[in-house]
C-alpha positions, 0 to 999 in steps of 0.5 A, a space after each residue: 744313872 750316876 751324874 757328876 755335876 762340876 761347878 768352878 771350885 778348883 780340883 784341890 777342893 774336890 773329895 777323892 773321885 773315881 771317874 768310872 763310878 759316873 755314867 754321865 759328866 756335866 760342867 758348870 762354866 770352868 768346871 767343864 775345863 776340869 772335866 776335861 783336865 781329868 780325862 773325862 768326857 764332857 756330856 754337857 756344858 753350861 754356862 756363860 763362860 765369861 770366866 774363860 779366855 777365848 782359846 779355853 771357850 773353843 776347847 769347851 765348844 769342840 769337846 762338848 757333846 752338848 753345850 747350853 750357853 747362858 745369858 751373863 745376866 739371868 735369873 738363875 745361876 749356872 749351877 741352878 740351870 745345869 742341875 735343872 738340865 740334868 734332871 730334865 734329861 735323867 729324872 731318875 738319876 743321882 747327881 753328885 755336885 762338887 766344886 760348889 762349896 768353896 770359895 764365895 759364901 753367897 755361892 755356897 749358900 746358893 748351892 746349899 739351898 738347891 733342894 729347897 727350891 720347888 722344881 728340885 724338892 722331888 729330887 732332894 734324895 738324889 742330890 749330894 754335895 761333896 768336897 775334900 772335907 764334907 758330904 752333904 746329903 738331903 731328906 724329906 720327911 721319913 725314917 732313916 738309916 745313914 752309913 758312916 762315910 769313910 774317912 769322915 769324923 763328924 756328924 751333923 743334922 742341918 735342919 734347913 726349915 722348921 722341922 717337927 718330931 725330929 728323933 736321932 738314935 744311934 748317934 753320940 747325942 740323941 733327940 726325942 721327938 723334938 720340934 725345930 722351930 727355925 733352921 738349926 744345925 745340930 753339929 758336931 755329932 758322932 756315930 757310935 756305930 757304922 749306922 746312925 738313924 733318925 726320922 722327922 715328919 715335916 721340913 728338910 734336913 741336910 745330913 753332913 758327915 765331915 772331917 777336920 782340915 788336914 
């Protein structure tokens, strides 16, 4: 099961998407309208919808197969609520989150750190954040090989937590069993082939592939 979760960032910030690659579409607040504008099915609409006009709210209510309306004042963001609902319904699904990395920095950090929350940690490897310049994947301790994504230039290993025994090979810059005491981004690395390999024993890492603004 492939789920596309669309937050409120405008489609100009999205990566190139093929709607046929996804089985289920979740809209977060204004992201619901963006899904409908693309001609996709709005399977689940989540949010307080306070950024919409009454006409826009009615359109979402009529089009959504399921709607979960949240209170404007709440502990969770709309994106947190949507992600929790997605995994509640489909625990084995892969979730691609778009519209979540542009605009306000506090929103971006809240979305970047989502897999660190205890309720989402078990799903970390199933979550990806993407925009027009970046693709972010999450990894728990283990050994991995990552494939170079089309159009991407740079490779970064972002330690979201302290990490032990971090080893990077088959990258332009390598490490050998390094302990990382504080959250650190090993940025501007590069692939030397079609794949790169890394391993670590504790913590969580976000692997970011990116390219310069065009």
